[in-house]
C-alpha positions as CSV (number, residue, x, y, z in Angstrom):
1,X,0.0,0.0,0.0
2,X,1.4,3.4,-1.0
3,X,0.4,5.1,2.3
4,X,2.3,2.5,4.2
5,X,5.6,3.2,2.5
6,X,8.2,4.8,4.9
7,X,9.0,7.8,2.7
8,X,5.3,8.6,2.2
9,X,4.6,8.3,5.9
10,X,7.6,10.6,6.7
11,X,6.6,13.2,4.0
12,X,3.1,13.4,5.5
13,X,4.6,13.9,9.0
14,X,6.9,16.7,7.8
15,X,4.0,18.5,6.0
16,X,1.8,18.2,9.1
17,X,4.4,19.8,11.4
18,X,4.9,23.0,9.4
19,X,1.6,24.8,10.3
20,X,1.9,23.7,13.9
21,X,5.4,25.0,14.3
22,X,4.4,28.4,12.7
23,X,1.4,29.0,14.9
24,X,3.2,27.9,18.1
25,X,6.1,30.3,17.2
26,X,3.6,33.2,16.7
27,X,1.9,32.4,20.0
28,X,5.2,32.4,21.9
29,X,6.3,35.7,20.2
30,X,3.0,37.3,21.3
31,X,4.0,36.6,24.9
32,X,0.5,36.2,26.2
33,X,0.4,32.4,26.7
34,X,-0.8,31.3,30.1
35,X,0.2,28.0,31.6
36,X,-3.0,26.2,30.6
37,X,-2.8,27.5,27.0
38,X,0.8,26.6,26.7
39,X,0.0,23.1,28.0
40,X,-2.6,22.4,25.3
41,X,-0.4,23.9,22.6
42,X,2.6,22.0,23.7
43,X,0.7,18.7,23.7
44,X,-0.8,19.2,20.3
45,X,2.6,20.2,19.0
46,X,4.1,17.0,20.5
47,X,1.4,15.0,18.8
48,X,2.7,16.2,15.4
49,X,6.4,16.5,16.1
50,X,6.7,12.9,17.4
51,X,5.3,11.8,14.0
52,X,8.8,12.6,12.5
53,X,10.4,9.6,14.3
54,X,7.5,7.1,14.3
55,X,7.6,3.6,12.9
56,X,6.1,3.0,9.5
57,X,2.6,1.5,9.8
58,X,1.7,-2.1,9.1
59,X,-1.5,-0.8,7.6
60,X,-3.1,2.6,7.5
61,X,-6.7,3.6,6.8
62,X,-7.7,4.8,3.4
63,X,-11.0,6.1,4.6
64,X,-11.1,9.8,3.6
65,X,-13.5,10.6,6.5
66,X,-11.0,9.2,9.0
67,X,-8.2,11.4,7.5
68,X,-10.5,14.5,7.5
69,X,-11.5,14.0,11.2
70,X,-7.8,13.5,12.2
71,X,-6.6,16.7,10.6
72,X,-9.6,18.8,11.6
73,X,-9.5,17.6,15.2
74,X,-5.7,18.4,15.6
75,X,-5.7,21.7,13.8
76,X,-8.9,22.9,15.3
77,X,-7.6,22.2,18.7
78,X,-4.4,24.2,18.0
79,X,-6.3,27.2,16.7
80,X,-8.9,27.0,19.5
81,X,-6.1,27.2,22.1
82,X,-4.5,30.1,20.3
83,X,-7.6,32.2,19.8
84,X,-9.8,31.5,22.8
85,X,-11.2,34.8,23.9
86,X,-11.2,36.5,27.2
87,X,-13.3,35.0,30.0
88,X,-13.7,34.8,33.7
89,X,-11.8,32.3,35.9
90,X,-13.9,29.7,37.6
91,X,-11.2,28.5,39.9
92,X,-7.9,30.0,41.3
93,X,-5.0,30.1,38.9
94,X,-3.0,27.8,41.1
95,X,-5.6,25.0,40.3
96,X,-5.5,25.4,36.6
97,X,-1.8,25.9,36.5
98,X,-1.2,22.7,38.6
99,X,-3.6,20.6,36.6
100,X,-2.0,21.8,33.4
101,X,1.4,20.7,34.5
102,X,-0.2,17.3,35.4
103,X,-1.6,17.1,31.9
104,X,1.7,17.7,30.3
105,X,3.5,15.2,32.5
106,X,0.8,12.6,31.8
107,X,1.1,13.3,28.1
108,X,4.9,13.0,28.1
109,X,4.7,9.7,30.1
110,X,2.1,8.3,27.7
111,X,4.3,9.2,24.7
112,X,7.4,7.7,26.2
113,X,5.4,4.6,26.9
114,X,4.2,4.6,23.3
115,X,7.7,5.0,21.9
116,X,7.8,5.3,18.1
117,X,4.3,3.9,17.6
118,X,2.6,7.3,17.4
119,X,-0.1,7.8,14.8
120,X,-2.0,10.7,13.3
121,X,-4.7,8.9,11.3
122,X,-5.8,5.4,12.2
123,X,-2.9,3.1,11.5
124,X,-1.7,-0.2,12.9
125,X,1.8,-0.3,14.4
126,X,3.2,-2.3,17.4
127,X,0.8,-2.6,20.2
128,X,1.8,-1.1,23.5
129,X,0.6,-2.4,26.9
130,X,3.1,-0.6,29.2
131,X,2.7,2.4,31.5
132,X,-0.7,4.2,31.3
133,X,-1.8,1.9,28.5
134,X,-2.4,-0.7,31.2
135,X,-5.2,1.5,32.6
136,X,-6.7,3.3,29.6
137,X,-6.5,2.8,25.9
138,X,-6.0,6.5,25.0
139,X,-4.0,8.2,27.7
140,X,-2.6,10.9,25.3
141,X,-6.2,12.0,24.6
142,X,-6.9,11.9,28.4
143,X,-4.1,14.4,28.9
144,X,-5.4,16.6,26.1
145,X,-8.9,16.6,27.6
146,X,-7.5,17.6,31.0
147,X,-5.5,20.5,29.4
148,X,-8.6,21.7,27.5
149,X,-10.7,21.6,30.7
150,X,-8.0,23.8,32.3
151,X,-8.3,26.4,29.5
152,X,-12.0,26.6,30.1
153,X,-11.7,26.9,33.9
154,X,-9.1,29.6,33.4
155,X,-11.2,31.8,31.0
156,X,-14.8,30.7,31.0
157,X,-17.3,32.2,28.5
158,X,-20.1,30.5,26.7
159,X,-18.3,31.0,23.4
160,X,-15.1,29.5,24.8
161,X,-17.1,26.6,26.3
162,X,-18.8,25.9,22.9
163,X,-15.4,25.9,21.1
164,X,-14.1,23.5,23.7
165,X,-17.1,21.2,23.4
166,X,-16.4,20.9,19.6
167,X,-12.7,20.2,20.4
168,X,-13.7,17.4,22.8
169,X,-16.3,16.1,20.4
170,X,-13.8,15.9,17.6
171,X,-11.3,13.9,19.6
172,X,-14.0,11.6,20.9
173,X,-15.0,10.9,17.3
174,X,-11.4,10.4,16.4
175,X,-11.0,7.9,19.2
176,X,-14.0,5.9,18.0
177,X,-12.8,5.9,14.4
178,X,-9.4,4.7,15.5
179,X,-10.8,1.8,17.4
180,X,-13.2,0.8,14.7
181,X,-10.1,0.5,12.4
182,X,-7.8,-1.2,14.9
183,X,-10.2,-3.7,16.4
184,X,-10.0,-5.7,13.1
185,X,-6.7,-6.8,14.5
186,X,-7.5,-9.7,16.9
187,X,-4.7,-8.6,19.2
188,X,-6.2,-5.1,19.5
189,X,-9.7,-6.5,20.0
190,X,-8.3,-8.6,22.9
191,X,-6.6,-5.5,24.3
192,X,-10.0,-3.7,24.2
193,X,-11.5,-6.5,26.2
194,X,-8.7,-6.4,28.8
195,X,-8.5,-2.6,29.1
196,X,-12.1,-1.5,29.3
197,X,-11.7,2.2,29.7
198,X,-10.8,4.7,27.0
199,X,-9.8,7.8,28.9
200,X,-10.5,7.7,32.6
201,X,-9.9,4.5,34.6
202,X,-13.1,3.2,36.2
203,X,-15.3,5.8,34.5
204,X,-15.2,6.0,30.8
């Protein structure tokens, strides 16, 4: 399959990193990034940058809807974190700052556990059962969700809340699409039976 060829996979990864790097650089230059906003931007950037060293896939989806959702979810999240408007804090800054740091640490831990098996669109690589993947099937998304919640708690408005709901909805959809693709592999189907929760142990 053409999409599974290493040079095609690497070219897609490089092209995907360019807009992320540019927007992140603009945000840093503006100098108005709070810790929660930096946390979500950092994690979304890490999602893309780690693609540059990932392993080539065994198989990758050719479903254009899956590709569309993957790109829209990631780029939408990046732009939402960059352009979220002013709002009122719902909790003290110490709370959102602390939880944002936790989200970054959780994300880094999940990525280190995942190694070079990172994906952007649904693709089959080596299964990972170590670290947080023993507890939930999508710990990287769990960390992203926590970071997004911190952004809302820091600057709540109904507009910001609506933008965040779309962000969360896109990644929930992305999760379900990934699993519908991966569960064809008997090993992943068994993993889903053994690790029941997607994002939060004991809850969902």
